[in-house]
N, C-alpha and C positions, 0 to 999 in steps of 0.2 A: 540297048535298055541303057541308058544313064543313070548315074547313080542319084540318089535321093535328096534332096537337100533340106538340111534343119535349120531355120533362122530362128531369131525371136526368142523371149523367154515368157514360159507360160506357168502358173500355179495351176495347180489342181488337186481337188480332194479325192482323198484315198478313204474306202469305204470300209467297213468291220472287216470284211473279207478279204482286203489288200489289193481291190481292184482299183485303179485309177485311168483315168481318161487319156489318150496319149492324143496332143493337140491334132485338130481335126485337117489343120495346112499338111501336117506329117504324114497322118493316114492318107491323102491326096496323094501326096509324093511317093507313097510306097505301095501303092493301087496296082501298079503294072507288075511288082515282081513276085517271084516265084513262092515265095513266104509269106504269107499275108498274115507282119507281125515285127516285132524287133527281136534284135541280139543284145542281151545287156550283160556285163560283169562287172565286179567290184573293182573299182580303180585300183591301180598298182600302189598310186601315190598320193591320192585324196579320198577324204570320207564322203564319197558320192559312187553314182554309178556311172560308167561309160558305155555307150551303145551305137551302135548304126544298124543300117537297114542290110537283109540277105547279100545285096549287090556287092556291098563293101567286104564282106566275108567272103564270097565268091572270089571277086579279084583279088585278093590278098592270096586264099588259096593258089589261085592260077597263076599269079606273077612268082610266086616261092615255086611252084612245080616246075613252070617256065625257066627258073633262073637256074634252078638244082639241074635239070635235064640238060639245058644250054652249056654247062660246067660239064657235065659226062658222070655227075657224081650221083649214081642208079643209089646209091648205098642211103645216101642221106634222103634222096627224094623217099626213100621207103621206110626209113627211121628217123628223122627230122636232125636237131641237133644243130651246132654253129650258131652263127646269126638266127636262126630260125625258133631257138628257145625262148624268147620272150613270146613268139607267134604261136607257139605250143603252149607255152603257160596260159594266155589268154582263151585259146581255143577248149583249154581245160575248166576255165572258170564261167567260161558262157554261156549262158542258157538262152533259148528260144521261148520269147514270151509272145503268145499268139493273139493279136484281137479276138476280143467276144464280138457277138452281134451288134454292141452299142459303142464298139471303137473303144475298148479297154484292155487293158493287159492286167494280169495278176501279177504282182509282186511276191515272188519267193520270201520267204521269212529271213533266209540267210542274206539276201540282196539288201532286201529293208533295213535290216540290224547294222548290217555293214554302213551304211549311208545316213543312218539315225534317223530315217523316214516312219512318222507316224501317221498324223492326219491330212497332213500336206505333203506333197511333192512338186518341185519348183522342175520342170523338164526345160535345158538351156541349149540351143541351137548352136553347132559348131561347124556348120556347112556340112560335111559328107557324114559326121557323126555329132552325138549330143551325150549329153549328162541329166543324171536325174540326182536333185539335192532334197535333202531337208532343207526346209526356210532358217534354221539356226546355223546350219553349216553354210548354205549358203551367202547368206549376207553378208559375212566378215571375208569369205574369199573375195567376193563380188569387190567389196569396197577397196581391200589391197589390191588387187588387179585394178582397176580403176586408177588408184594413186600411182601405181608404177609407171600406168599407159602416160597418163598426167606429166608424170615427171619427164619421161624419156621423148615424149612430144613437144611440150610446151616447157622446157625447163623448169618444171615444179609449179607453174601457173598455174591456179584453178580455173 
């Protein structure tokens, strides 16, 4: 089973109950996974939600366990710590958001508030992961990222 691919940027309405449609192309790339939904958590550094499919979560956990066991550190495998503190923090913040029959997820109030998401949510594909933003937060972030990329790649020419 390969990793799900999240590409492009999509704007979707959020209904009164906090439900929002996940882009159909993303749902299709997740269809063969054990969990039919997404994993999301409040970004550590941005006013957005970070997310991925269950495959990334499983791969991250397997890699961490394999690395710890290969080092012979059984205690770390059972108790965490060390370089895995960030992973442990993310695991504690993460929420499984299952798809409903219409392909929507329900954004928990805590996650929606962190990202400032109200009537619309912007889904931004980042390859094997994605972000969900409010339009008000996304636009200045996106414009600043574009300006930095243009400066780096074209010497500042637009």
